C-alpha positions in Angstrom: 104.0 111.5 83.3 102.6 111.7 86.8 106.0 112.6 88.3 106.0 109.7 90.8 106.4 105.9 90.7 103.0 104.6 89.8 101.1 101.3 89.4 98.2 100.9 86.9 95.2 99.9 89.1 91.9 100.4 87.4 90.1 101.5 84.2 86.9 103.5 84.1 83.8 101.6 83.0 83.9 103.3 79.6 87.6 102.7 79.1 88.3 106.4 78.7 90.3 106.9 81.9 93.1 105.0 83.6 93.5 105.4 87.4 97.0 105.0 88.9 98.3 105.1 92.4 101.8 105.9 93.4 104.0 108.0 95.6 107.4 109.1 96.4 107.7 107.3 99.8 106.3 110.3 101.7 103.0 111.0 99.8 100.5 108.7 98.1 98.7 110.2 95.0 95.8 109.1 92.8 96.3 110.0 89.2 93.7 109.9 86.4 94.9 109.7 82.8 93.1 110.1 79.5 93.4 106.6 77.9 93.7 108.0 74.4 96.3 110.7 74.9 98.0 109.5 78.1 97.7 113.1 79.5 97.1 113.5 83.2 93.5 114.7 83.9 93.9 115.0 87.6 96.4 114.1 90.3 95.2 114.1 93.9 97.4 113.8 97.0 96.0 111.7 99.8 96.2 112.3 103.6 99.4 111.6 105.4 100.1 107.9 106.0 99.7 106.7 109.6 102.3 103.9 108.9 103.5 101.6 106.1 100.8 100.5 103.7 100.4 96.8 102.9 98.0 97.1 100.0 96.2 99.6 97.9 93.1 98.9 95.9 90.5 100.6 93.7 86.9 99.7 93.8 85.6 98.2 90.6 83.9 101.4 89.5 87.1 103.4 90.4 85.0 105.6 92.7 87.0 104.6 95.8 90.6 103.9 96.6 91.5 101.9 99.7 94.8 101.9 101.5 95.6 99.3 104.2 97.8 100.1 107.2 98.2 96.7 109.0 100.7 98.0 111.6 98.0 100.4 113.0 95.0 98.2 112.0 93.4 100.9 109.8 91.9 101.1 106.4 91.5 104.5 104.7 89.0 104.9 101.9 89.4 107.8 99.6 87.1 109.4 97.0 89.1 109.1 93.8 87.7 112.3 92.3 88.4 114.6 95.2 91.1 112.8 97.2 89.0 113.4 100.3 89.1 110.7 103.0 85.6 109.1 102.9 86.0 106.5 105.6 88.5 105.4 108.2 87.9 101.9 109.5 89.6 99.5 111.8 91.1 96.5 110.1 90.4 93.0 111.6 94.1 92.2 112.5 97.6 93.1 111.6 97.7 91.0 108.4 94.5 91.5 106.3 93.3 91.5 102.8 90.7 93.7 101.2 88.1 93.3 98.4 85.3 95.4 97.0 81.9 94.0 96.1 81.0 94.0 92.4 78.2 96.5 93.0 80.5 98.9 94.8 78.3 99.0 98.0 80.6 97.0 100.3 84.2 96.3 101.1 85.4 93.3 103.1 88.6 93.1 105.1 89.8 89.6 106.1 92.5 88.2 108.3 93.2 85.4 110.7 89.8 83.8 111.4 87.9 87.1 110.9 86.2 89.0 108.1 84.7 92.5 108.6 82.2 94.0 106.1 81.8 97.7 105.6 79.0 99.5 103.9 80.4 102.2 101.6 79.0 105.7 101.3 76.6 106.1 98.4 77.2 108.4 95.5 76.3 112.0 96.0 72.8 113.0 94.9 72.7 115.0 91.7 71.6 118.5 92.0 68.3 119.3 90.3 68.4 122.0 87.5 
């Protein structure tokens, strides 16, 4: 149990982990569960919300988690492993939708007669031994 109301959002590419998002009305969390045992691997709280969220979505590779705040025209993009805010972007208008590209390099926000594309941060370089 992750201790908060949660929605199943995304599976890892190898089907070993299940990513959830949830919250208690005050705090949003990303939880990662082991698919075989159901045990919580990690649970990461996110930054305080600047307003009510309209939609929450994981990238296809579950590397990023986006939270939309239409009332303040913002999108927050979080690193799912660390919970760190990776990007804050302006949404196109008060009612918008969000989608990630299949390759995980872009996200698109759309609204009334407008679509905005964002290039996502690349994965961190691996340290050489």
